[in-house]
TIFIFI-983603 format. One record per atom (N, C-alpha, C): residue in three letters; chain; atom name; x, y, z. Coordinates in pm, whole numbers, plus 50000, padded with zeros to 5 digits. Atoms other than C-alpha are relative to their C-alpha. Layout:
! TIFIFI-983603
resn=ala chain=A name=CA x=X y=Y z=Z
...
END
This chain:
! TIFIFI-983603
resn=met chain=A name=N x=49947 y=50096 z=50011
resn=met chain=A name=CA x=50666 y=51565 z=53149
resn=met chain=A name=C x=50113 y=49941 z=50047
resn=ala chain=A name=N x=49889 y=50035 z=49930
resn=ala chain=A name=CA x=50916 y=51358 z=53316
resn=ala chain=A name=C x=50119 y=49941 z=49933
resn=ser chain=A name=N x=49907 y=50035 z=50147
resn=ser chain=A name=CA x=51247 y=51360 z=53124
resn=ser chain=A name=C x=50109 y=49927 z=50090
resn=thr chain=A name=N x=49946 y=50061 z=49966
resn=thr chain=A name=CA x=51450 y=51098 z=53111
resn=thr chain=A name=C x=50175 y=49988 z=49995
resn=asn chain=A name=N x=49869 y=49992 z=50044
resn=asn chain=A name=CA x=51864 y=51043 z=53085
resn=asn chain=A name=C x=50045 y=49969 z=49893
resn=pro chain=A name=N x=50010 y=50061 z=50121
resn=pro chain=A name=CA x=51994 y=50915 z=52752
resn=pro chain=A name=C x=49963 y=49822 z=50013
resn=leu chain=A name=N x=49960 y=50142 z=49989
resn=leu chain=A name=CA x=52088 y=50599 z=52902
resn=leu chain=A name=C x=49897 y=49913 z=50035
resn=gln chain=A name=N x=50158 y=50068 z=49966
resn=gln chain=A name=CA x=51719 y=50502 z=53051
resn=gln chain=A name=C x=49935 y=50029 z=49871
resn=phe chain=A name=N x=50093 y=50031 z=50170
resn=phe chain=A name=CA x=51618 y=50625 z=52685
resn=phe chain=A name=C x=50044 y=49864 z=49957
resn=ile chain=A name=N x=49945 y=50108 z=50080
resn=ile chain=A name=CA x=51819 y=50379 z=52529
resn=ile chain=A name=C x=49944 y=49858 z=50059
resn=gln chain=A name=N x=50024 y=50149 z=49981
resn=gln chain=A name=CA x=51752 y=50099 z=52727
resn=gln chain=A name=C x=49838 y=49981 z=49997
resn=gln chain=A name=N x=50128 y=50012 z=50048
resn=gln chain=A name=CA x=51352 y=50196 z=52714
resn=gln chain=A name=C x=49974 y=49982 z=49879
resn=val chain=A name=N x=50000 y=50049 z=50152
resn=val chain=A name=CA x=51426 y=50169 z=52321
resn=val chain=A name=C x=49989 y=49874 z=49975
resn=arg chain=A name=N x=49947 y=50087 z=50006
resn=arg chain=A name=CA x=51602 y=49870 z=52380
resn=arg chain=A name=C x=49846 y=49881 z=50007
resn=ser chain=A name=N x=50101 y=50046 z=49976
resn=ser chain=A name=CA x=51299 y=49714 z=52558
resn=ser chain=A name=C x=49891 y=49998 z=49894
resn=glu chain=A name=N x=50114 y=50015 z=50084
resn=glu chain=A name=CA x=51048 y=49829 z=52334
resn=glu chain=A name=C x=49992 y=49906 z=49858
resn=val chain=A name=N x=49966 y=50037 z=50114
resn=val chain=A name=CA x=51235 y=49679 z=52029
resn=val chain=A name=C x=49966 y=49877 z=50000
resn=ala chain=A name=N x=50072 y=50150 z=49985
resn=ala chain=A name=CA x=51228 y=49333 z=52179
resn=ala chain=A name=C x=49883 y=49937 z=50000
resn=lys chain=A name=N x=50156 y=50019 z=49994
resn=lys chain=A name=CA x=50840 y=49377 z=52232
resn=lys chain=A name=C x=49964 y=49959 z=49810
resn=val chain=A name=N x=50063 y=49996 z=50107
resn=val chain=A name=CA x=50826 y=49369 z=51850
resn=val chain=A name=C x=50001 y=49835 z=49879
resn=val chain=A name=N x=50043 y=50136 z=50105
resn=val chain=A name=CA x=50715 y=49069 z=51630
resn=val chain=A name=C x=50034 y=50009 z=49871
resn=trp chain=A name=N x=49948 y=49947 z=50156
resn=trp chain=A name=CA x=50940 y=49074 z=51302
resn=trp chain=A name=C x=49901 y=49863 z=49949
resn=pro chain=A name=N x=50075 y=50097 z=50075
resn=pro chain=A name=CA x=50729 y=48872 z=51045
resn=pro chain=A name=C x=50120 y=49910 z=49947
resn=thr chain=A name=N x=49885 y=50072 z=50026
resn=thr chain=A name=CA x=50891 y=48578 z=50917
resn=thr chain=A name=C x=50042 y=50002 z=49823
resn=arg chain=A name=N x=49979 y=50021 z=50134
resn=arg chain=A name=CA x=51036 y=48517 z=50540
resn=arg chain=A name=C x=49893 y=49982 z=49937
resn=arg chain=A name=N x=50161 y=50021 z=50076
resn=arg chain=A name=CA x=50715 y=48358 z=50419
resn=arg chain=A name=C x=49903 y=50092 z=50005
resn=glu chain=A name=N x=50132 y=49915 z=49949
resn=glu chain=A name=CA x=50474 y=48611 z=50580
resn=glu chain=A name=C x=50058 y=50152 z=49920
resn=val chain=A name=N x=49964 y=49887 z=50139
resn=val chain=A name=CA x=50698 y=48878 z=50344
resn=val chain=A name=C x=50015 y=49942 z=49888
resn=phe chain=A name=N x=50021 y=50028 z=50184
resn=phe chain=A name=CA x=50712 y=48709 z=50060
resn=phe chain=A name=C x=49815 y=49961 z=49946
resn=leu chain=A name=N x=50116 y=50045 z=50024
resn=leu chain=A name=CA x=50348 y=48608 z=50063
resn=leu chain=A name=C x=49882 y=50169 z=49996
resn=thr chain=A name=N x=50073 y=49869 z=49994
resn=thr chain=A name=CA x=50230 y=48986 z=50172
resn=thr chain=A name=C x=50077 y=50087 z=49865
resn=thr chain=A name=N x=49921 y=49952 z=50148
resn=thr chain=A name=CA x=50505 y=49095 z=49852
resn=thr chain=A name=C x=49881 y=49970 z=49897
resn=val chain=A name=N x=50098 y=50056 z=50136
resn=val chain=A name=CA x=50290 y=48869 z=49601
resn=val chain=A name=C x=49837 y=50058 z=50007
resn=met chain=A name=N x=50150 y=49959 z=49991
resn=met chain=A name=CA x=49955 y=48975 z=49760
resn=met chain=A name=C x=50003 y=50145 z=49926
resn=val chain=A name=N x=49993 y=49870 z=50024
resn=val chain=A name=CA x=50071 y=49348 z=49705
resn=val chain=A name=C x=49977 y=50007 z=49835
resn=phe chain=A name=N x=49960 y=50012 z=50139
resn=phe chain=A name=CA x=50168 y=49295 z=49320
resn=phe chain=A name=C x=49860 y=49940 z=49944
resn=ile chain=A name=N x=50133 y=50072 z=50092
resn=ile chain=A name=CA x=49839 y=49085 z=49259
resn=ile chain=A name=C x=49883 y=50148 z=49977
resn=met chain=A name=N x=50132 y=49883 z=49962
resn=met chain=A name=CA x=49603 y=49385 z=49403
resn=met chain=A name=C x=50056 y=50067 z=49910
resn=ala chain=A name=N x=49946 y=49911 z=50048
resn=ala chain=A name=CA x=49837 y=49636 z=49227
resn=ala chain=A name=C x=49944 y=49955 z=49836
resn=thr chain=A name=N x=50074 y=50082 z=50178
resn=thr chain=A name=CA x=49747 y=49441 z=48865
resn=thr chain=A name=C x=49866 y=49984 z=50024
resn=leu chain=A name=N x=50120 y=49961 z=50031
resn=leu chain=A name=CA x=49421 y=49416 z=48946
resn=leu chain=A name=C x=49942 y=50128 z=49972
resn=thr chain=A name=N x=50064 y=49867 z=49983
resn=thr chain=A name=CA x=49360 y=49757 z=49030
resn=thr chain=A name=C x=50032 y=50082 z=49878
resn=ala chain=A name=N x=49970 y=49929 z=50114
resn=ala chain=A name=CA x=49547 y=49872 z=48735
resn=ala chain=A name=C x=49904 y=49910 z=49851
resn=ile chain=A name=N x=50101 y=50052 z=50121
resn=ile chain=A name=CA x=49303 y=49639 z=48514
resn=ile chain=A name=C x=49904 y=50059 z=49993
resn=phe chain=A name=N x=50157 y=49960 z=49985
resn=phe chain=A name=CA x=49022 y=49777 z=48671
resn=phe chain=A name=C x=50028 y=50122 z=49965
resn=phe chain=A name=N x=50036 y=49843 z=50005
resn=phe chain=A name=CA x=49097 y=50143 z=48602
resn=phe chain=A name=C x=50030 y=50012 z=49865
resn=ala chain=A name=N x=49970 y=50006 z=50148
resn=ala chain=A name=CA x=49231 y=50036 z=48238
resn=ala chain=A name=C x=49853 y=49996 z=49918
resn=leu chain=A name=N x=50168 y=50010 z=50064
resn=leu chain=A name=CA x=48838 y=49926 z=48179
resn=leu chain=A name=C x=49928 y=50134 z=50025
resn=val chain=A name=N x=50067 y=49836 z=50008
resn=val chain=A name=CA x=48703 y=50230 z=48320
resn=val chain=A name=C x=50037 y=50082 z=49932
resn=asp chain=A name=N x=49933 y=49868 z=50048
resn=asp chain=A name=CA x=48912 y=50443 z=48141
resn=asp chain=A name=C x=49981 y=49976 z=49859
resn=leu chain=A name=N x=50032 y=50039 z=50159
resn=leu chain=A name=CA x=48806 y=50243 z=47779
resn=leu chain=A name=C x=49873 y=50017 z=50032
resn=ile chain=A name=N x=50183 y=49981 z=49989
resn=ile chain=A name=CA x=48428 y=50240 z=47907
resn=ile chain=A name=C x=50012 y=50161 z=49992
resn=ile chain=A name=N x=50037 y=49833 z=49971
resn=ile chain=A name=CA x=48448 y=50652 z=47986
resn=ile chain=A name=C x=50020 y=49999 z=49865
resn=lys chain=A name=N x=49971 y=49945 z=50136
resn=lys chain=A name=CA x=48638 y=50722 z=47651
resn=lys chain=A name=C x=49939 y=49931 z=49934
resn=ser chain=A name=N x=50134 y=50047 z=50062
resn=ser chain=A name=CA x=48386 y=50511 z=47459
resn=ser chain=A name=C x=49888 y=50078 z=50007
resn=gly chain=A name=N x=50134 y=49950 z=49939
resn=gly chain=A name=CA x=48119 y=50703 z=47618
resn=gly chain=A name=C x=50001 y=50153 z=49902
resn=leu chain=A name=N x=49997 y=49816 z=50080
resn=leu chain=A name=CA x=48278 y=51039 z=47519
resn=leu chain=A name=C x=50024 y=49995 z=49857
resn=gln chain=A name=N x=49994 y=50002 z=50102
resn=gln chain=A name=CA x=48383 y=50964 z=47221
resn=gln chain=A name=C x=49806 y=49921 z=49883
resn=gly chain=A name=N x=50107 y=49984 z=50019
resn=gly chain=A name=CA x=48006 y=50860 z=47118
resn=gly chain=A name=C x=49938 y=50147 z=50036
resn=val chain=A name=N x=50120 y=49904 z=49965
resn=val chain=A name=CA x=47856 y=51146 z=47302
resn=val chain=A name=C x=50055 y=50130 z=49880
resn=leu chain=A name=N x=49882 y=49930 z=50123
resn=leu chain=A name=CA x=48150 y=51393 z=47063
resn=leu chain=A name=C x=49913 y=49966 z=49902
resn=gly chain=A name=N x=50023 y=50016 z=50156
resn=gly chain=A name=CA x=48054 y=51185 z=46767
resn=gly chain=A name=C x=49880 y=50047 z=49976
resn=met chain=A name=N x=50162 y=50005 z=50018
resn=met chain=A name=CA x=47672 y=51275 z=46794
resn=met chain=A name=C x=50029 y=50140 z=49972
resn=phe chain=A name=N x=50038 y=49825 z=49996
resn=phe chain=A name=CA x=47757 y=51687 z=46828
resn=phe chain=A name=C x=50154 y=50054 z=49863
resn=gly chain=A name=N x=49891 y=49958 z=50146
resn=gly chain=A name=CA x=48093 y=51671 z=46523
resn=gly chain=A name=C x=49948 y=49944 z=49879
END
């Protein structure tokens, strides 16, 4: 690997950072809202699955107890 001096490294880092396209405030807001919606839906889904499994297990164990 070719080694670069610290000054060249800093220049390369700055040029790469300049290429980054940063999201707008609206994009960040919408993405955050979507994450909260998906997290809520996932929590509801797993709560329902948990209730179904719990009911099934109670039914099975009730037959033997």
